[in-house]
N, C-alpha and C positions, 0 to 999 in steps of 0.2 A: 503494500501497501504504496510506504512511503518511498518507493524507488518512482514511481505511477507521480505520486505529487511532485517531486521535485523534475520531473521531466515535463510537467506541466506549465510549473514555473518560470523555468529554461525555454520554455516558446513562448511562453505572454514575457520575461524580458526583453527577448530576442525580440519578439516580431514587435512592441514597445520600442526599440534603440531603431530597429533599422526602417519600419515605415514611416520615416521621415526623408530618406532616403533620394527621394528627389527635392524635398522639399532645400532652398539657398535662402541664405540671408543675407544681404548687402545692405549697408547706407551710402547715403552719398550730400556733400550740400548743399541746399541752393547754390544756383552760379556755375556749380560745377560740370564737368564730361564724366558720363555713367556707360562704359558697354561692358554687355552679357554677351561669352556667343549661347546660344539653342545648340547650335546643333544643323549640319546643312539641311538635315533631313526637316528638318521643322519648317513649313511654309506657313505659318502663321498665329500669332499669340490670342491668345485670349487677357486683355485690361483692364480690371477690375479700378475704380480708384472710388472708394466711397461706394455710397447707391448705382454709381454710373459702370457699363458694360463696354465693350470696343471689339471685332475683332480687326485685328491688325493683319493684315496679307503682307507677306517677302515682296518686295521691292513695291510697294504701295502706297500713296500716303492717308494718314489717318487722321483724327480732329485735332490734333495736336501737332501742330510744325515743327515741333525740337522734335518729337521723337518718328526713328525711321528705323525700319529693319529690313536690314539687306537679303538679298536671295541664297547669300552663303548664309544666313540664322546668324547675323551680331544686332540684338539693339543697341543704339548709339540714339542715348536723351542725351542733345546740347542746345543750349543750357537746359541745367536740370533747375524744375520750378515747383514750388508748393502742391501744382496740380499733377505731380508725376508720380510720388506715393502712393503703391499700393499690391496688388500683386500682377503679375505676370504670368500667365501657363501657355506654356507650347500645347497646342492641337493635338499635335503628335503620341501618337498610346504604341504601345510595339508590342508584338504579339506573337507568342510563339507558342505552337501545338506540339503537342506533348502526346506519352502513351497516357489514350484515360481521359485528354481533356486541354485545357487551353491555359497558357500561365500569359497575364495582361503585366507591362511595366505602366506605374503612373506616369504619365510625361512630367518633365520637368519643369516647376514653378519656382520662382522666385519672391520675394520678396522683400520693397524694399521701402526701406524707412530713413527716416532723416538723417545727420550725421549732427549731429550734438557735441 
């Protein structure tokens, strides 16, 4: 019984540790340039700023002219403004078929906060 409980606890702890594997935290000061590489496979980003959500496609203009997302998957914010802090999530989802099912990896997500 003890070994089952121990295995269960190890599983829960490892799940808690590794579940944020695709979540990045970054900070930037207002006025500076910020860059983040989401990878060439990423073709669009879901940007959430407060209650406002936007889909920014690679190589296209978005709602804010200071935010660019290149066809190479690089997010550039120049200059960073108060409006730019929020969540930037890749819309790319990786799935792999395995025997008896499928494994999906959560897309990379960036939480951009104001540098103090």
